N, C-alpha and C positions, 0 to 999 in steps of 0.2 A: 349288625347278629347276633340278640343276644341268647343268649340257651329259653328253654320253650319253660314258661313257670303256669301252673292251671288256674286263671283268676273264679274266684267266685262271680257265679251266677249277683245281676245285680237285683237291690233292693227293685223291690215292686211300689215305688216315690210317686207315680201318676193315679192308680187308686185313688178313685173319690171316697169319704167317707158316705155311710148310710145314715137313716135318720135317728136310730137308738144311739146312746154312748160318744155323745157327739164330743170330745177334746177332754175323752178321758183318756189313761193308757192303763186297760183293770181297773182299780178303784180307786186311781192318782189321778187329778185334775188338775189339770194341765192348763193352768193361769194365763190370761192376758200377759199378764207382766211378767212373768216369769218365761214364756213362749219369745222374748219378743230382745229379752237377755237374751237366750240361746241363740237366737238368729243376729244379733248385734257381735258376738264372738263370736261367731260361724265366719260371718262377712269379717272379720277383721285378720283368719285365718286367711279367707278364698276368698277374694267381694266378685268373682264371679261364678260366687254360688247359686243355685236358686234359692225362691224367698219359704222363710218357714213357715207352716204356720199347725196351727194344734188338730184341724180336722184330718192333713196328712199322717200327722205320728199317730192322731190314733185306731186310723184304718191300720197303720203298719205294725201298731200293735197289737190289733184285732187279727191280723193276717196272723201274725208272731204267733201268736199265744194259739190259733188253729191247727199249726201246724204241731204231726207227730214229736212229743219234746228231743228221744234222740237226733229229731232234721234239726230242729231248732236249732240245738249248742251247736252240731256242726256250722249254721252256719253262723250262729254269733263267731264260733270260734276260729272260723278261717276269717274276719277281719280284725279281729281282733290282734291275729298273730300281727296284721300288719302295725300293731303299735310297736314294739319287739322287733321290727326292724328296723320301723325309722328312729328307736331308742338305737340301738344299732350303728343306725346312719350319724347317728347325731355324737355319736360315744366314740367311731373308730377312729385313733388315730391317723390309719392307714388313708382315709378317706376325706377328702379336703371340701363338707360339704359345702355348699353358698354359704350366705350370710340368712338371705331372705330362706329359705328351708330351712337350717336353727332356728328362726324364728319362728317358722308355722309350725316343726316340731312343737319347740319347745308349750307352744298354747296349747298344742293337743296335748301332750302329757298332763302338763296340768291342770289341766277339764278332767284328764283319767284317772290322775291319781290322788283325786281332790281329796274326792269323797262325796257324800252327801250336802254339805255345807252349801255348795252351788251351785249341784246340777238341776236339772230338767225332770226326773227322773229318781226318782232315789233309788238306789245300790240294794237295797235291801229286796226291789220287790225282787220277785221267783223271775228269771228269763227279762222283764223287761226292764230290771233296772238298768241291763245291757245296754237298753236300745236306744236312747241321748249317745251312748259314748258312741260302738256301732255310726249311729247318725250322721252325729257331727261326723267320726273321721272321710265318709261316704262322701259329707261333700266337700268336704277338703283333699281326695285324696289328688283329682285329677290335677293340683298344682301340685301336688309331689309324686305324682305316678314315675316318668323320665326316670329323676333321680334314684327314687325308691331303688327301678326294674337294675338300673345301673350298679346300682348299688349290689345286688342280688346277685347282681352277676360276674363284677369283680366278686365280690365273695366268694362263690361258685371255682372259678378261676386261680383262686391264690389258695383254695384246699388245694386244686385238683396237681396246679402247677406252681405251689411253689416256690413261687418268683423272688430274687435273690434282689440283696440291693436297700435303699433308702423305701420310705413310702410312696415319693414322685419317682422313684423308680421301679417300683414294684406297679404305680397304674400306668405308666407308659409302658409296661411288657402286654400288661391286660388289651389297652390300645391298641397297640399293635396288632394285639394274638385276632379283635375280632378284625379291623383292617383288614386281615389276609385272607381267615373268614368267610370277609365279603368279599375281598379280591376272587379268589375261588369256587365264589356262588356264581361269582359275574361269571366269568369266565369258562364255569358248566352248562350256563342257560345259553351263553354264543353256540357253543357247541353242540349242543341238546338244539339250536335252533335252525343250523346248519344246514350245505346239504353238499357230501360227499359224493356226487357224481353227479349232471348233472342227467336232468329227466325228460329233454327234448328224445327226438328222435336222432337216429346217426345218422350221419350226411353218406355212405356209404355200407348201407344193413350188411352182414354177410347174407351169404345163399348158399345151398345147398342143389348140387349134379349142375 
């Protein structure tokens, strides 16, 4: 029973490129070696992610460039905020992030914080310089989403309720609160589905006169 959080629209990853400017993100050439290296890095984070290819990256780049600038920046910003959520989840002493999540987050942040040296698209390119960061996070997100959403919900509970005690006791209080909310939700569902009176015909109907 998590609190509701707006989810960014999905990247149009399934679009296929046209014939012009294939394997280019703006003026930047997506070399086969760089794309292969990016793909290997991504699959170390999430082995279940789809295969990366230059044509689809080029299509995403053109799609992003065609958006109004404010819309494109908002689109990127919605996703880049997830990096800070993951960074907070990794560093929060009140949250016991799993070892697997820490490994994935460390790899994502290492790419995001590294600069241009090993990145698929140089960060200095306006808008497009963030596309590979966003794409890497988008492909890795399914492996982190459940824990990240739990952590976001825990933070909201901690801010609102200010539970006392150790980190473990705060997490236990959060779990109890969510289980109680789930039980209440199920109770209301049962009540709404039940009938307060028999809708059949009474055996001795009232008569007038």
